[in-house]
VOPA-240873 format. One record per residue (C-alpha): x, y, z. Coordinates in nm, 2 decimals. Each point is the difference from the previous one (the first is absolute). Layout:
# residues N
@xx->X	yy->Y	zz->Z;
...
END
This chain:
# residues 466
@xx->1.86	yy->-3.75	zz->-12.75;
@xx->-0.32	yy->0.07	zz->0.21;
@xx->-0.18	yy->0.33	zz->0.06;
@xx->-0.29	yy->0.08	zz->0.23;
@xx->-0.27	yy->0.26	zz->-0.01;
@xx->-0.36	yy->0.07	zz->0.10;
@xx->-0.14	yy->0.03	zz->-0.35;
@xx->0.13	yy->-0.14	zz->-0.33;
@xx->-0.16	yy->0.14	zz->-0.31;
@xx->0.05	yy->-0.17	zz->-0.34;
@xx->-0.02	yy->0.26	zz->-0.27;
@xx->0.10	yy->0.37	zz->0.00;
@xx->-0.27	yy->0.13	zz->-0.23;
@xx->-0.28	yy->0.24	zz->0.09;
@xx->-0.16	yy->-0.25	zz->0.24;
@xx->0.31	yy->-0.12	zz->0.17;
@xx->0.16	yy->0.33	zz->0.04;
@xx->-0.31	yy->0.17	zz->0.14;
@xx->-0.07	yy->-0.29	zz->0.25;
@xx->0.37	yy->0.00	zz->0.11;
@xx->-0.01	yy->0.38	zz->0.06;
@xx->-0.32	yy->-0.03	zz->0.21;
@xx->0.15	yy->-0.28	zz->0.22;
@xx->0.35	yy->0.16	zz->0.03;
@xx->-0.16	yy->0.33	zz->0.12;
@xx->-0.16	yy->-0.21	zz->0.28;
@xx->0.35	yy->-0.10	zz->0.12;
@xx->0.01	yy->-0.35	zz->-0.15;
@xx->0.31	yy->-0.14	zz->-0.16;
@xx->-0.08	yy->-0.05	zz->-0.37;
@xx->0.20	yy->-0.17	zz->-0.28;
@xx->-0.13	yy->0.03	zz->-0.36;
@xx->0.15	yy->-0.23	zz->-0.26;
@xx->-0.03	yy->0.08	zz->-0.37;
@xx->0.13	yy->-0.22	zz->-0.29;
@xx->0.07	yy->0.29	zz->-0.23;
@xx->0.30	yy->0.23	zz->0.03;
@xx->-0.07	yy->0.33	zz->0.17;
@xx->0.05	yy->0.20	zz->-0.32;
@xx->-0.24	yy->-0.24	zz->-0.19;
@xx->-0.31	yy->0.02	zz->0.23;
@xx->-0.31	yy->0.14	zz->-0.16;
@xx->0.15	yy->-0.01	zz->-0.35;
@xx->-0.27	yy->-0.22	zz->-0.14;
@xx->-0.24	yy->0.29	zz->0.01;
@xx->0.07	yy->0.38	zz->0.00;
@xx->-0.31	yy->0.21	zz->0.05;
@xx->-0.28	yy->-0.10	zz->0.23;
@xx->-0.27	yy->0.18	zz->0.19;
@xx->-0.13	yy->0.00	zz->0.36;
@xx->-0.34	yy->0.12	zz->0.13;
@xx->0.09	yy->0.33	zz->0.17;
@xx->-0.23	yy->-0.04	zz->0.30;
@xx->0.14	yy->-0.35	zz->0.07;
@xx->0.36	yy->0.14	zz->-0.01;
@xx->-0.10	yy->0.25	zz->0.27;
@xx->-0.18	yy->-0.27	zz->0.21;
@xx->0.31	yy->-0.23	zz->-0.03;
@xx->0.21	yy->0.27	zz->0.16;
@xx->0.25	yy->0.01	zz->-0.29;
@xx->0.19	yy->0.33	zz->0.01;
@xx->-0.17	yy->0.24	zz->-0.25;
@xx->0.11	yy->-0.02	zz->-0.37;
@xx->0.14	yy->0.32	zz->-0.15;
@xx->-0.07	yy->0.05	zz->-0.37;
@xx->0.34	yy->0.04	zz->-0.18;
@xx->0.18	yy->-0.23	zz->0.24;
@xx->0.16	yy->-0.31	zz->-0.15;
@xx->-0.29	yy->-0.22	zz->0.11;
@xx->-0.30	yy->0.22	zz->-0.09;
@xx->-0.11	yy->0.11	zz->-0.34;
@xx->-0.33	yy->0.17	zz->0.08;
@xx->-0.30	yy->-0.01	zz->0.23;
@xx->-0.33	yy->-0.02	zz->-0.19;
@xx->-0.36	yy->0.07	zz->0.10;
@xx->-0.20	yy->-0.10	zz->-0.31;
@xx->-0.01	yy->-0.27	zz->-0.26;
@xx->-0.19	yy->-0.04	zz->-0.33;
@xx->-0.20	yy->-0.31	zz->-0.10;
@xx->-0.09	yy->-0.04	zz->-0.37;
@xx->-0.29	yy->-0.20	zz->-0.12;
@xx->0.05	yy->-0.29	zz->-0.24;
@xx->-0.14	yy->0.19	zz->-0.29;
@xx->0.28	yy->0.26	zz->0.06;
@xx->-0.26	yy->0.28	zz->-0.01;
@xx->-0.04	yy->0.10	zz->0.37;
@xx->0.26	yy->0.10	zz->0.26;
@xx->-0.11	yy->-0.03	zz->0.36;
@xx->0.19	yy->0.19	zz->0.26;
@xx->0.04	yy->-0.17	zz->0.34;
@xx->0.19	yy->0.09	zz->0.31;
@xx->0.29	yy->-0.23	zz->0.07;
@xx->0.26	yy->0.11	zz->0.25;
@xx->0.32	yy->-0.16	zz->-0.11;
@xx->0.37	yy->0.05	zz->0.07;
@xx->0.21	yy->-0.10	zz->-0.30;
@xx->0.32	yy->-0.17	zz->0.12;
@xx->0.33	yy->-0.13	zz->-0.14;
@xx->0.04	yy->-0.33	zz->0.16;
@xx->0.38	yy->-0.04	zz->0.05;
@xx->0.05	yy->0.34	zz->0.15;
@xx->-0.29	yy->-0.06	zz->0.23;
@xx->0.14	yy->-0.33	zz->0.12;
@xx->0.34	yy->0.17	zz->0.06;
@xx->-0.18	yy->0.26	zz->0.22;
@xx->-0.17	yy->-0.28	zz->0.19;
@xx->0.34	yy->-0.18	zz->0.05;
@xx->0.15	yy->0.32	zz->0.15;
@xx->-0.30	yy->0.01	zz->0.24;
@xx->0.04	yy->-0.37	zz->0.09;
@xx->0.37	yy->0.04	zz->0.07;
@xx->-0.05	yy->0.31	zz->0.21;
@xx->-0.22	yy->-0.21	zz->0.22;
@xx->0.26	yy->-0.27	zz->0.03;
@xx->-0.14	yy->-0.26	zz->-0.24;
@xx->0.25	yy->-0.21	zz->-0.20;
@xx->-0.03	yy->-0.04	zz->-0.38;
@xx->0.17	yy->-0.29	zz->-0.16;
@xx->0.01	yy->0.02	zz->-0.38;
@xx->0.11	yy->-0.28	zz->-0.24;
@xx->-0.13	yy->-0.23	zz->0.27;
@xx->-0.22	yy->-0.29	zz->-0.12;
@xx->-0.24	yy->-0.21	zz->0.21;
@xx->0.08	yy->-0.37	zz->-0.03;
@xx->-0.21	yy->-0.19	zz->0.25;
@xx->-0.19	yy->0.02	zz->0.33;
@xx->0.13	yy->-0.12	zz->0.33;
@xx->-0.25	yy->-0.19	zz->0.23;
@xx->0.04	yy->-0.08	zz->0.37;
@xx->-0.26	yy->-0.23	zz->0.15;
@xx->-0.23	yy->0.05	zz->-0.30;
@xx->0.01	yy->0.38	zz->0.01;
@xx->0.19	yy->0.24	zz->-0.22;
@xx->0.29	yy->0.15	zz->0.18;
@xx->0.21	yy->0.15	zz->-0.27;
@xx->0.13	yy->-0.02	zz->-0.36;
@xx->0.32	yy->-0.10	zz->-0.18;
@xx->0.12	yy->0.26	zz->-0.25;
@xx->0.29	yy->0.04	zz->-0.24;
@xx->0.19	yy->0.32	zz->-0.03;
@xx->0.32	yy->0.03	zz->-0.20;
@xx->0.01	yy->-0.38	zz->-0.03;
@xx->-0.01	yy->-0.03	zz->0.38;
@xx->-0.27	yy->-0.19	zz->0.18;
@xx->-0.15	yy->0.21	zz->0.29;
@xx->-0.25	yy->-0.12	zz->0.25;
@xx->-0.24	yy->0.26	zz->0.14;
@xx->-0.20	yy->-0.07	zz->0.31;
@xx->-0.30	yy->0.23	zz->0.06;
@xx->-0.31	yy->0.02	zz->0.22;
@xx->-0.21	yy->0.07	zz->-0.31;
@xx->0.05	yy->-0.06	zz->-0.38;
@xx->-0.19	yy->0.24	zz->-0.23;
@xx->-0.04	yy->-0.11	zz->-0.37;
@xx->0.01	yy->0.32	zz->-0.21;
@xx->0.17	yy->-0.18	zz->-0.29;
@xx->-0.26	yy->0.10	zz->-0.26;
@xx->-0.20	yy->-0.22	zz->-0.24;
@xx->0.24	yy->-0.30	zz->0.05;
@xx->-0.08	yy->0.00	zz->0.37;
@xx->0.31	yy->-0.20	zz->0.06;
@xx->-0.07	yy->-0.06	zz->0.37;
@xx->-0.38	yy->-0.07	zz->-0.02;
@xx->0.05	yy->-0.25	zz->-0.28;
@xx->0.28	yy->-0.17	zz->0.19;
@xx->-0.20	yy->-0.08	zz->0.31;
@xx->-0.18	yy->-0.34	zz->0.05;
@xx->-0.36	yy->0.01	zz->-0.11;
@xx->-0.11	yy->-0.07	zz->0.35;
@xx->0.19	yy->0.29	zz->0.15;
@xx->-0.30	yy->0.24	zz->0.00;
@xx->0.03	yy->0.21	zz->-0.31;
@xx->-0.10	yy->-0.10	zz->-0.35;
@xx->0.30	yy->-0.08	zz->-0.22;
@xx->-0.15	yy->0.06	zz->-0.34;
@xx->0.22	yy->0.14	zz->-0.28;
@xx->-0.14	yy->0.26	zz->-0.24;
@xx->-0.12	yy->-0.14	zz->-0.34;
@xx->-0.08	yy->0.20	zz->-0.31;
@xx->-0.36	yy->0.06	zz->0.11;
@xx->0.12	yy->0.13	zz->0.34;
@xx->0.21	yy->0.28	zz->-0.15;
@xx->-0.05	yy->0.33	zz->-0.18;
@xx->0.26	yy->0.03	zz->-0.27;
@xx->0.11	yy->0.36	zz->-0.06;
@xx->0.18	yy->0.15	zz->-0.30;
@xx->0.15	yy->0.35	zz->0.02;
@xx->0.13	yy->0.21	zz->-0.28;
@xx->0.17	yy->0.33	zz->0.08;
@xx->-0.10	yy->0.21	zz->-0.30;
@xx->0.13	yy->0.34	zz->-0.11;
@xx->-0.23	yy->0.22	zz->-0.22;
@xx->0.17	yy->0.10	zz->-0.32;
@xx->-0.21	yy->0.32	zz->-0.01;
@xx->-0.09	yy->0.07	zz->0.37;
@xx->-0.19	yy->0.31	zz->-0.09;
@xx->-0.26	yy->-0.20	zz->-0.20;
@xx->-0.30	yy->-0.14	zz->0.19;
@xx->0.07	yy->-0.33	zz->0.17;
@xx->-0.13	yy->-0.19	zz->0.31;
@xx->0.11	yy->0.18	zz->0.31;
@xx->0.11	yy->-0.18	zz->0.31;
@xx->-0.19	yy->-0.14	zz->0.19;
@xx->-0.25	yy->-0.13	zz->-0.26;
@xx->-0.16	yy->-0.35	zz->0.03;
@xx->-0.17	yy->-0.21	zz->-0.26;
@xx->-0.17	yy->-0.25	zz->0.23;
@xx->-0.16	yy->-0.21	zz->-0.28;
@xx->0.35	yy->-0.11	zz->-0.09;
@xx->0.15	yy->0.02	zz->0.35;
@xx->0.24	yy->0.25	zz->-0.16;
@xx->0.13	yy->0.34	zz->0.11;
@xx->0.24	yy->0.28	zz->-0.08;
@xx->0.19	yy->0.08	zz->0.32;
@xx->0.24	yy->0.28	zz->0.10;
@xx->0.36	yy->-0.06	zz->-0.10;
@xx->0.33	yy->0.16	zz->0.10;
@xx->0.00	yy->0.16	zz->-0.34;
@xx->-0.24	yy->0.31	zz->-0.02;
@xx->-0.03	yy->-0.07	zz->-0.37;
@xx->-0.08	yy->-0.36	zz->0.05;
@xx->-0.23	yy->-0.25	zz->0.17;
@xx->-0.02	yy->-0.36	zz->0.11;
@xx->-0.23	yy->-0.20	zz->-0.21;
@xx->-0.10	yy->-0.29	zz->0.23;
@xx->-0.24	yy->-0.29	zz->-0.04;
@xx->-0.08	yy->-0.30	zz->0.23;
@xx->-0.19	yy->-0.32	zz->-0.06;
@xx->-0.02	yy->-0.34	zz->0.16;
@xx->0.11	yy->-0.32	zz->-0.16;
@xx->0.31	yy->0.10	zz->-0.19;
@xx->0.22	yy->0.28	zz->-0.13;
@xx->-0.15	yy->-0.08	zz->-0.34;
@xx->-0.35	yy->0.08	zz->0.13;
@xx->0.14	yy->0.34	zz->0.11;
@xx->0.17	yy->0.06	zz->-0.33;
@xx->-0.31	yy->-0.09	zz->-0.20;
@xx->-0.22	yy->0.23	zz->0.22;
@xx->0.25	yy->0.28	zz->-0.07;
@xx->-0.01	yy->-0.08	zz->-0.37;
@xx->-0.38	yy->0.02	zz->0.00;
@xx->0.02	yy->0.34	zz->0.16;
@xx->0.26	yy->0.13	zz->-0.24;
@xx->-0.21	yy->-0.12	zz->-0.30;
@xx->-0.28	yy->0.22	zz->0.13;
@xx->0.19	yy->0.30	zz->0.14;
@xx->0.15	yy->0.26	zz->-0.24;
@xx->0.31	yy->0.09	zz->0.20;
@xx->0.25	yy->0.27	zz->-0.11;
@xx->0.35	yy->-0.13	zz->-0.09;
@xx->0.21	yy->-0.12	zz->0.28;
@xx->0.32	yy->-0.19	zz->0.07;
@xx->0.03	yy->-0.29	zz->0.25;
@xx->0.31	yy->0.08	zz->0.20;
@xx->-0.02	yy->-0.28	zz->0.26;
@xx->-0.20	yy->-0.31	zz->0.07;
@xx->-0.08	yy->-0.17	zz->0.33;
@xx->-0.21	yy->-0.30	zz->0.10;
@xx->-0.11	yy->-0.16	zz->0.32;
@xx->-0.29	yy->-0.16	zz->0.17;
@xx->-0.20	yy->0.03	zz->0.32;
@xx->-0.22	yy->-0.24	zz->0.19;
@xx->-0.37	yy->-0.01	zz->-0.11;
@xx->-0.17	yy->-0.24	zz->0.24;
@xx->-0.12	yy->-0.02	zz->0.36;
@xx->0.27	yy->-0.01	zz->0.27;
@xx->0.07	yy->-0.31	zz->0.21;
@xx->-0.28	yy->-0.05	zz->0.26;
@xx->0.26	yy->0.05	zz->0.27;
@xx->0.31	yy->0.23	zz->-0.01;
@xx->0.16	yy->-0.14	zz->0.31;
@xx->0.13	yy->-0.32	zz->0.15;
@xx->0.25	yy->-0.08	zz->0.28;
@xx->0.28	yy->0.27	zz->-0.03;
@xx->-0.11	yy->0.08	zz->-0.36;
@xx->-0.18	yy->0.29	zz->-0.17;
@xx->-0.06	yy->0.06	zz->-0.37;
@xx->-0.04	yy->0.35	zz->-0.15;
@xx->-0.01	yy->0.17	zz->-0.33;
@xx->-0.01	yy->-0.20	zz->-0.33;
@xx->0.11	yy->-0.30	zz->0.20;
@xx->-0.34	yy->0.01	zz->0.16;
@xx->-0.18	yy->0.12	zz->-0.32;
@xx->-0.10	yy->0.33	zz->0.17;
@xx->-0.10	yy->0.22	zz->-0.30;
@xx->-0.28	yy->0.24	zz->-0.09;
@xx->-0.26	yy->-0.20	zz->-0.19;
@xx->-0.08	yy->0.28	zz->-0.25;
@xx->0.36	yy->0.10	zz->-0.09;
@xx->0.23	yy->-0.29	zz->0.08;
@xx->0.27	yy->0.20	zz->0.19;
@xx->0.03	yy->-0.05	zz->0.37;
@xx->0.27	yy->0.22	zz->0.16;
@xx->-0.22	yy->0.21	zz->0.23;
@xx->-0.25	yy->-0.28	zz->0.05;
@xx->0.28	yy->-0.20	zz->0.16;
@xx->0.10	yy->0.30	zz->0.21;
@xx->-0.34	yy->-0.03	zz->0.17;
@xx->0.08	yy->-0.36	zz->0.09;
@xx->0.35	yy->0.10	zz->0.12;
@xx->-0.14	yy->0.26	zz->0.24;
@xx->-0.23	yy->-0.25	zz->0.16;
@xx->0.27	yy->-0.27	zz->0.02;
@xx->0.28	yy->0.22	zz->0.14;
@xx->-0.21	yy->0.10	zz->0.31;
@xx->-0.10	yy->-0.35	zz->0.08;
@xx->0.35	yy->-0.14	zz->-0.05;
@xx->0.18	yy->0.26	zz->0.21;
@xx->-0.26	yy->-0.01	zz->0.28;
@xx->0.03	yy->-0.37	zz->0.04;
@xx->0.38	yy->-0.01	zz->-0.03;
@xx->0.02	yy->0.28	zz->0.27;
@xx->-0.21	yy->-0.23	zz->0.22;
@xx->0.24	yy->-0.28	zz->-0.05;
@xx->-0.24	yy->-0.21	zz->-0.20;
@xx->0.11	yy->-0.25	zz->-0.27;
@xx->-0.16	yy->0.09	zz->-0.33;
@xx->-0.21	yy->-0.31	zz->-0.05;
@xx->-0.29	yy->-0.04	zz->-0.23;
@xx->-0.24	yy->0.08	zz->0.28;
@xx->0.18	yy->0.32	zz->0.10;
@xx->0.03	yy->0.12	zz->-0.36;
@xx->-0.36	yy->-0.09	zz->-0.08;
@xx->-0.13	yy->0.35	zz->0.08;
@xx->0.18	yy->0.12	zz->-0.31;
@xx->-0.23	yy->-0.22	zz->-0.21;
@xx->-0.31	yy->0.12	zz->0.19;
@xx->0.07	yy->0.37	zz->-0.03;
@xx->0.10	yy->-0.02	zz->-0.36;
@xx->-0.26	yy->-0.23	zz->-0.15;
@xx->-0.29	yy->0.15	zz->0.19;
@xx->0.07	yy->0.34	zz->-0.15;
@xx->0.21	yy->0.06	zz->-0.32;
@xx->0.01	yy->-0.37	zz->-0.07;
@xx->-0.38	yy->-0.02	zz->0.00;
@xx->-0.03	yy->0.30	zz->-0.23;
@xx->0.25	yy->-0.13	zz->-0.25;
@xx->-0.17	yy->-0.34	zz->0.00;
@xx->-0.33	yy->0.17	zz->-0.08;
@xx->0.15	yy->0.22	zz->-0.28;
@xx->0.18	yy->-0.30	zz->-0.16;
@xx->-0.33	yy->-0.18	zz->-0.02;
@xx->-0.19	yy->0.30	zz->-0.13;
@xx->0.25	yy->0.03	zz->-0.28;
@xx->-0.11	yy->-0.34	zz->-0.13;
@xx->-0.33	yy->0.16	zz->-0.09;
@xx->0.13	yy->0.33	zz->-0.13;
@xx->0.27	yy->-0.16	zz->-0.23;
@xx->-0.27	yy->-0.18	zz->-0.20;
@xx->-0.14	yy->0.32	zz->-0.14;
@xx->0.05	yy->0.06	zz->-0.38;
@xx->0.13	yy->0.32	zz->-0.15;
@xx->-0.34	yy->0.16	zz->-0.04;
@xx->-0.09	yy->-0.08	zz->0.36;
@xx->0.33	yy->0.15	zz->0.12;
@xx->-0.08	yy->0.32	zz->-0.19;
@xx->-0.34	yy->0.02	zz->0.17;
@xx->0.13	yy->-0.07	zz->0.35;
@xx->0.28	yy->0.26	zz->-0.04;
@xx->-0.21	yy->0.27	zz->-0.16;
@xx->-0.28	yy->-0.04	zz->0.26;
@xx->0.24	yy->0.02	zz->0.29;
@xx->-0.08	yy->-0.35	zz->0.11;
@xx->0.36	yy->-0.10	zz->0.07;
@xx->0.17	yy->0.33	zz->0.10;
@xx->-0.13	yy->0.29	zz->0.20;
@xx->0.05	yy->0.31	zz->-0.22;
@xx->-0.07	yy->0.37	zz->0.01;
@xx->0.10	yy->0.33	zz->-0.13;
@xx->0.29	yy->0.23	zz->0.11;
@xx->0.05	yy->-0.02	zz->0.37;
@xx->-0.31	yy->-0.21	zz->0.05;
@xx->0.17	yy->-0.33	zz->-0.10;
@xx->-0.04	yy->-0.22	zz->0.30;
@xx->0.29	yy->-0.14	zz->0.20;
@xx->0.09	yy->-0.36	zz->-0.09;
@xx->-0.14	yy->-0.28	zz->0.20;
@xx->0.30	yy->-0.04	zz->0.23;
@xx->-0.15	yy->-0.29	zz->0.19;
@xx->-0.06	yy->-0.21	zz->-0.31;
@xx->-0.36	yy->-0.10	zz->0.07;
@xx->-0.33	yy->0.10	zz->-0.15;
@xx->-0.21	yy->0.24	zz->0.21;
@xx->-0.32	yy->0.12	zz->-0.16;
@xx->-0.28	yy->0.20	zz->0.16;
@xx->-0.35	yy->-0.11	zz->-0.07;
@xx->-0.04	yy->0.28	zz->-0.26;
@xx->0.32	yy->-0.09	zz->-0.17;
@xx->-0.11	yy->-0.36	zz->-0.02;
@xx->-0.33	yy->0.10	zz->-0.16;
@xx->0.18	yy->0.21	zz->-0.26;
@xx->0.24	yy->-0.29	zz->-0.07;
@xx->-0.29	yy->-0.24	zz->-0.06;
@xx->-0.18	yy->0.24	zz->-0.22;
@xx->0.31	yy->0.04	zz->-0.22;
@xx->0.03	yy->-0.38	zz->-0.02;
@xx->-0.37	yy->-0.03	zz->-0.10;
@xx->0.04	yy->0.28	zz->-0.26;
@xx->0.30	yy->-0.18	zz->-0.15;
@xx->-0.20	yy->-0.33	zz->-0.02;
@xx->-0.30	yy->0.18	zz->-0.16;
@xx->0.22	yy->0.17	zz->-0.26;
@xx->0.20	yy->-0.32	zz->-0.06;
@xx->0.33	yy->0.16	zz->0.11;
@xx->0.02	yy->-0.28	zz->0.26;
@xx->-0.07	yy->-0.37	zz->-0.03;
@xx->-0.22	yy->-0.19	zz->0.25;
@xx->0.26	yy->-0.28	zz->0.00;
@xx->0.28	yy->0.22	zz->0.11;
@xx->-0.20	yy->0.20	zz->0.26;
@xx->-0.11	yy->-0.34	zz->0.14;
@xx->0.36	yy->-0.10	zz->0.03;
@xx->0.08	yy->0.33	zz->0.17;
@xx->-0.28	yy->-0.04	zz->0.25;
@xx->0.11	yy->-0.35	zz->0.07;
@xx->0.36	yy->0.11	zz->0.05;
@xx->-0.10	yy->0.28	zz->0.23;
@xx->-0.21	yy->-0.23	zz->0.20;
@xx->0.28	yy->-0.25	zz->0.04;
@xx->0.24	yy->0.29	zz->0.08;
@xx->-0.22	yy->0.10	zz->0.29;
@xx->0.00	yy->-0.35	zz->0.14;
@xx->0.38	yy->-0.03	zz->-0.04;
@xx->0.05	yy->0.34	zz->0.17;
@xx->-0.22	yy->-0.10	zz->0.29;
@xx->0.18	yy->-0.33	zz->0.04;
@xx->0.34	yy->0.18	zz->0.01;
@xx->-0.14	yy->0.25	zz->0.25;
@xx->-0.07	yy->-0.30	zz->0.22;
@xx->0.35	yy->-0.14	zz->-0.03;
@xx->0.07	yy->-0.22	zz->0.31;
@xx->0.17	yy->0.16	zz->0.30;
@xx->0.19	yy->-0.31	zz->0.07;
@xx->0.15	yy->-0.29	zz->-0.20;
@xx->-0.22	yy->-0.26	zz->0.15;
@xx->-0.30	yy->0.14	zz->-0.20;
@xx->0.21	yy->0.03	zz->-0.32;
@xx->-0.06	yy->-0.33	zz->-0.17;
@xx->-0.38	yy->0.04	zz->-0.01;
@xx->0.04	yy->0.36	zz->-0.12;
@xx->0.22	yy->-0.12	zz->-0.29;
@xx->-0.25	yy->-0.26	zz->-0.10;
@xx->-0.27	yy->0.26	zz->-0.04;
@xx->0.24	yy->0.24	zz->-0.18;
@xx->0.08	yy->-0.28	zz->-0.25;
@xx->-0.37	yy->-0.04	zz->-0.08;
@xx->-0.04	yy->0.37	zz->-0.05;
@xx->0.31	yy->0.04	zz->-0.22;
@xx->-0.11	yy->-0.30	zz->-0.20;
@xx->-0.31	yy->0.19	zz->-0.11;
@xx->0.21	yy->0.28	zz->-0.16;
@xx->-0.04	yy->-0.02	zz->-0.37;
@xx->0.27	yy->0.06	zz->-0.27;
@xx->-0.05	yy->0.33	zz->-0.19;
@xx->0.08	yy->0.03	zz->-0.37;
@xx->0.09	yy->0.31	zz->-0.19;
@xx->-0.01	yy->-0.03	zz->-0.38;
@xx->0.22	yy->0.24	zz->-0.20;
@xx->0.05	yy->-0.01	zz->-0.37;
@xx->0.35	yy->-0.14	zz->0.05;
@xx->-0.06	yy->-0.24	zz->0.29;
@xx->-0.24	yy->-0.14	zz->0.26;
@xx->0.13	yy->0.02	zz->0.36;
@xx->-0.12	yy->-0.19	zz->0.30;
@xx->0.00	yy->0.15	zz->0.35;
@xx->-0.01	yy->-0.27	zz->0.26;
END
């Protein structure tokens, strides 16, 4: 059996469903294949959150609190210092979503635009004609199906089943994610035994442990989450360290979930002949939090315009034609994320005392009182006025003088920030055509090679951040 379409997307998660919706709205024929049954999609995780402003920019129909896919829309979060003595209120515009109902809503939108969704359909291998990808062989209900398409999009998640199947010379890196390339996340859905007693309120973060209490579907409960690179054991030991310090009221663990998300730079190119990688398959995640749904939507908006414009002009989607996706993405959000990922290699070296100082002196988050709390940095880059820079430096100097900060770690921070600036500039000069790509990659490799491993030392475990 053989099928044909304009666009074949492998993976019907948040990345694949959104990309398919954008392309179907533009009149392209879209098939999305998903290895899970329809009733099983999104079951690995229940509650997630989206940045509210990014939802609006993505054109997703507005969420309604109380609908099956929306628990609440929040404007503020709380960050607690490692000594557990100071709560810092920050503005964080978040939409709290139940994943499976959200995906079901996206599927209805897709089908209303004429896209086809094939569930229980597993990718088996790529089809090449004259050295170019031209389709895939899948298996559905024990039947082999050949799907020919003008473009294959890998939205298959961390396994990146398409990207890791291509020849190494095809134009996109084929790396698989190792333990140091992944943030391992443990989630416990807890129910407070005495909900009227004081307890951490959603959304409360304990950044020293990369741990948080998030909103849950139960108003008398919360999600206790923690993420660490290296292994689930690292995440468990970080949570244990926190629980040894924190005097929590009694609670019951009613459900457990675990998963992982990419924690590394994306491939240097996201495109090749008739191929595009998005989402976790392309390691597109926020460096500071690990999740990447709305980050990938930015890439999808760029890509959908370029793909549809070129197909409407009758062009074949070669590497040269798709290259503009690379340029527009990496010169903007990609450059900012590369910079932030590098900066974190300086921040994550701070010890507990230094984290207390940085948080209490507003050196990490912009804070305020009442309605004066600033908006979050929606563009994910540092922008300081000259006056703000002077204040920042005086606070650093004060911390050094009072021995709240160490010269060693401040030196590491300054080195990381300096390297982050160079990496950002390099990505902002991403080549506008493939012929200049090889030299750009050589320079990028040199810069990334200078990024140092950060180490956090808790009482229970020492964790490396590569």
